[in-house]
N, C-alpha and C positions, 0 to 999 in steps of 0.2 A: 454498562452498555445496554443490557436488556431493559433497564429502567427508562433510558432515553428512547429506545425503540417503542416501548409500551406507551409512553407519553405521546410520541409522534403518531402512532396508530390510533390512539384515543382521540387526538386532535383531528385526524383525517375523518374518523367516523362522525365526530361532532359536526365538522364542516359539511359532510355528505348529508347528514340529517337536516341541517339548516338550509342548504342550497337545493337539495333534491338530487337524486342520483344522476339524472341526465346532465344538469348544469355542472355538477361536480366533476363528472367524467370528462366533459368538454374542457373545463379549465385545467384539470389535472393532466390531461393529454397534451394540452398546449404548453404547459410548464415543462413537462418531460421533453417535448420536442425542442423547446428553447435550450434546455440543458444539453441535449444531444448535439444540437447545432453548434453551441459554444465549444463543446469538446472537440467536434470535428474541425472547427476553425483553429483551435490551438494545436491540434495534431498536424494540420496542414501547414501552419506557420512553422512548426518545428521541422517538418519535412523539407520545406523550402529553405530554411536556414542552412541546411546541410549544403545546398547548392550555392546560395547567395553569400554566406559567410562561413566557410568550412572551418576556419580556425576557431571561431567562437563555438561552433557546434562541437568540435573536437574537445575543446576545453570543458564544455558542459558535460560531455560524455565521460571524460576522465574524472571530473569532479563527482559525478553520479556514482561511478564505479568505486571511487574511494569511499564515498558515504556508505555504500552497500557493504563493502568489505570491512569497514571499520570494526564492527562487533566481533572480530575474530578472537578477541580476548573474552568472549562471552562465557567461556568455561570458568573464568574467575568468578562470575556472578551466579553461576548455576549452583555453586556450593562445593565444587571440587577443591580439595585441599592439596597442598604440596605433597603430603604423604600419599594421597591417592594417586597423584601423577607419578611419583617415584615408584610406587608398587606396580603400577601399570607398565612403566619402563622396564622394571626388573623382570616382570612376567614375560614381556615381549622378548627380552634378551634370552631368558631361559628357553623360550619356545624355539628360538633360532638355534640354540645350542643342541637341543634334543633332536 
């Protein structure tokens, strides 16, 4: 991740040195505005979809929440073994008894 970021920053610095600071900042600002506008349009489209097609919006929302909750078995990938899980259960039972 940092390699990509470093390369991107180096590219921006190179462009700035070739174009000049003023021209670079004008173009960079215009590109950022375009990106922000596209994001606003997509957000507006999603907001309007709730009103125009509520079924589709609800299905998307349900699908999104399923995608987010899917890694609930993440503990399997973190390195917890069945023995650790069992010992944790035993400890919790003992705590309830005491």
